[in-house]
C-alpha positions as CSV (number, residue, x, y, z in Angstrom):
1,M,0.0,0.0,0.0
2,K,3.0,2.3,-0.5
3,F,1.3,4.1,-3.4
4,Q,-1.8,4.7,-1.3
5,K,0.4,6.1,1.5
6,Y,2.0,8.4,-1.0
7,L,-1.4,9.6,-2.2
8,D,-2.3,10.2,1.5
9,S,0.9,12.3,1.9
10,L,-0.4,14.6,-0.9
11,K,-3.6,15.5,0.9
12,G,-3.8,19.2,1.6
13,K,-1.1,20.0,-1.1
14,R,-1.6,21.5,-4.5
15,V,-0.5,19.1,-7.2
16,A,0.1,19.9,-10.8
17,V,0.4,17.3,-13.5
18,V,2.1,18.6,-16.6
19,G,1.0,16.6,-19.6
20,A,-2.4,15.0,-20.0
21,G,-1.3,12.2,-22.2
22,I,-1.4,8.4,-21.8
23,S,1.4,8.2,-19.2
24,N,-0.2,10.6,-16.8
25,T,-3.9,9.7,-17.2
26,P,-3.9,6.9,-14.5
27,L,-2.0,9.2,-12.2
28,I,-4.6,12.0,-12.7
29,D,-7.4,9.5,-12.1
30,A,-5.8,8.4,-8.8
31,L,-5.2,12.0,-7.6
32,L,-8.8,12.9,-8.3
33,A,-10.1,9.8,-6.7
34,A,-8.1,10.6,-3.6
35,E,-9.6,14.1,-3.6
36,I,-6.3,15.8,-4.0
37,D,-6.2,19.4,-5.3
38,T,-5.1,18.8,-8.9
39,T,-4.3,21.1,-11.8
40,I,-3.8,19.5,-15.2
41,C,-1.5,21.5,-17.4
42,D,-1.1,20.8,-21.1
43,R,0.0,22.8,-24.2
44,Q,-2.8,21.2,-26.2
45,T,-6.2,22.8,-25.9
46,H,-8.0,19.8,-27.4
47,D,-7.5,16.0,-27.7
48,G,-4.7,15.0,-29.9
49,I,-2.7,11.8,-30.3
50,G,-3.0,10.1,-27.0
51,G,-4.7,13.1,-25.6
52,E,-7.2,12.9,-22.8
53,I,-8.0,16.5,-22.2
54,S,-11.8,16.4,-22.9
55,R,-12.0,13.5,-20.5
56,F,-11.1,15.8,-17.6
57,A,-13.4,18.6,-18.4
58,G,-16.1,18.9,-15.7
59,L,-14.1,16.9,-13.1
60,A,-12.7,18.3,-9.9
61,A,-9.4,19.3,-11.6
62,Q,-8.4,22.7,-12.7
63,L,-7.3,22.8,-16.4
64,R,-4.5,25.1,-17.6
65,L,-4.3,24.7,-21.4
66,G,-2.6,26.4,-24.3
67,N,0.7,28.0,-24.9
68,D,0.9,29.6,-21.5
69,Y,0.0,26.5,-19.6
70,L,3.2,26.7,-17.4
71,E,3.2,30.4,-16.8
72,D,3.2,31.3,-13.1
73,L,2.8,27.7,-12.2
74,E,2.2,27.4,-8.5
75,A,2.0,24.0,-6.8
76,D,3.5,22.1,-4.0
77,V,4.2,19.0,-6.1
78,I,4.6,19.0,-9.9
79,F,4.6,15.8,-12.0
80,R,6.2,16.4,-15.3
81,T,5.7,14.5,-18.5
82,P,8.9,12.7,-19.7
83,G,9.2,15.0,-22.7
84,L,9.5,18.2,-20.5
85,M,13.0,18.5,-19.2
86,P,13.3,19.4,-15.5
87,W,15.6,22.4,-16.4
88,S,12.9,24.2,-18.4
89,D,12.5,27.8,-17.2
90,A,9.0,27.3,-15.9
91,L,9.9,24.2,-13.8
92,R,13.1,25.8,-12.5
93,E,11.0,28.8,-11.4
94,A,8.4,26.6,-9.7
95,A,11.2,24.7,-7.9
96,S,12.8,27.9,-6.7
97,G,9.5,28.7,-5.2
98,G,9.5,25.5,-3.2
99,A,7.7,23.0,-5.6
100,V,8.9,19.4,-5.6
101,L,9.5,18.3,-9.1
102,T,8.9,14.6,-9.8
103,S,7.4,12.3,-12.4
104,E,5.1,9.3,-12.5
105,M,8.1,7.0,-13.0
106,E,10.2,8.6,-10.3
107,V,7.4,8.0,-7.7
108,F,6.9,4.5,-9.1
109,F,10.6,3.7,-8.3
110,D,10.0,5.0,-4.8
111,V,6.9,3.0,-4.0
112,C,7.5,-0.2,-6.0
113,P,8.0,-3.0,-3.5
114,C,9.9,-5.3,-6.0
115,K,13.0,-5.3,-8.1
116,T,12.7,-3.3,-11.3
117,I,14.4,-3.6,-14.6
118,A,14.1,-0.4,-16.7
119,V,14.8,-0.4,-20.4
120,T,15.5,2.9,-22.2
121,G,17.1,4.1,-25.4
122,S,16.2,5.1,-28.8
123,D,15.5,1.8,-30.6
124,G,14.5,-1.7,-29.5
125,K,13.0,-0.8,-26.1
126,T,9.7,-2.6,-26.6
127,T,11.3,-5.8,-28.0
128,T,13.9,-5.8,-25.2
129,T,11.3,-5.2,-22.5
130,S,9.1,-8.0,-23.9
131,I,12.0,-10.5,-24.2
132,I,13.2,-9.8,-20.6
133,A,9.7,-10.2,-19.2
134,E,9.1,-13.4,-21.1
135,L,12.5,-14.9,-20.0
136,L,11.6,-14.1,-16.4
137,R,8.1,-15.6,-16.7
138,K,9.7,-18.8,-18.1
139,E,11.8,-18.8,-15.0
140,G,8.6,-18.8,-13.0
141,R,8.8,-15.2,-11.8
142,N,5.7,-13.0,-11.3
143,V,6.4,-10.2,-13.8
144,H,4.7,-6.8,-14.1
145,I,5.3,-5.1,-17.4
146,G,4.5,-1.4,-18.0
147,G,5.7,2.0,-18.9
148,D,5.8,3.0,-22.6
149,I,4.7,-0.6,-23.2
150,G,1.4,-1.4,-21.6
151,A,0.0,0.8,-18.9
152,P,1.9,3.2,-16.6
153,P,3.0,1.1,-13.7
154,L,2.6,3.6,-10.8
155,C,-1.1,2.9,-10.1
156,K,-0.4,-0.8,-10.2
157,A,2.4,-0.7,-7.6
158,D,0.1,-1.6,-4.6
159,G,-0.6,-4.9,-6.4
160,M,3.0,-5.8,-6.7
161,H,4.9,-7.9,-4.1
162,Q,8.5,-8.1,-2.9
163,G,9.3,-11.2,-4.8
164,D,7.9,-9.9,-8.1
165,I,9.8,-8.2,-10.8
166,A,8.7,-5.1,-12.7
167,V,10.0,-4.6,-16.2
168,V,9.4,-1.1,-17.5
169,E,10.0,0.5,-20.8
170,M,11.0,4.1,-20.2
171,S,11.1,7.1,-22.5
172,S,14.5,8.0,-23.7
173,F,13.7,11.5,-22.2
């Protein structure tokens, strides 16, 4: 229940999730289900490839959309999408104001109770991740696969056990 404890630690804090794409959608759902003050920030103003923006309209989240989506960003905790580098001006400014910068994958590594194998790079990640997972399964291991292949693993962490292995495909960013 480490992920649930992490969510509990966010109660009373302002959380911003930068990027409303596939990788952050389960995180946003979990934050909203836990009734955490959540702001969703995205450059897109409408659903695009992998976009989920319209799905969040009318929910308890605040939406900051468009080109100035990061302007004057104020939050206690900011989850950034993998494609947004932590040294961007807006994120550095938020951090200098006290915000904690993190990501869905960083929190996953903190709360995951089992060993993890992360695969990254520019080519062959999905194939390599799949082969590693299959080899471990053939060995009789309980394997959880996720990241850029399958579903983001953070929201599944509470269902993982110490003897399991998580194999995650990560963005090269």
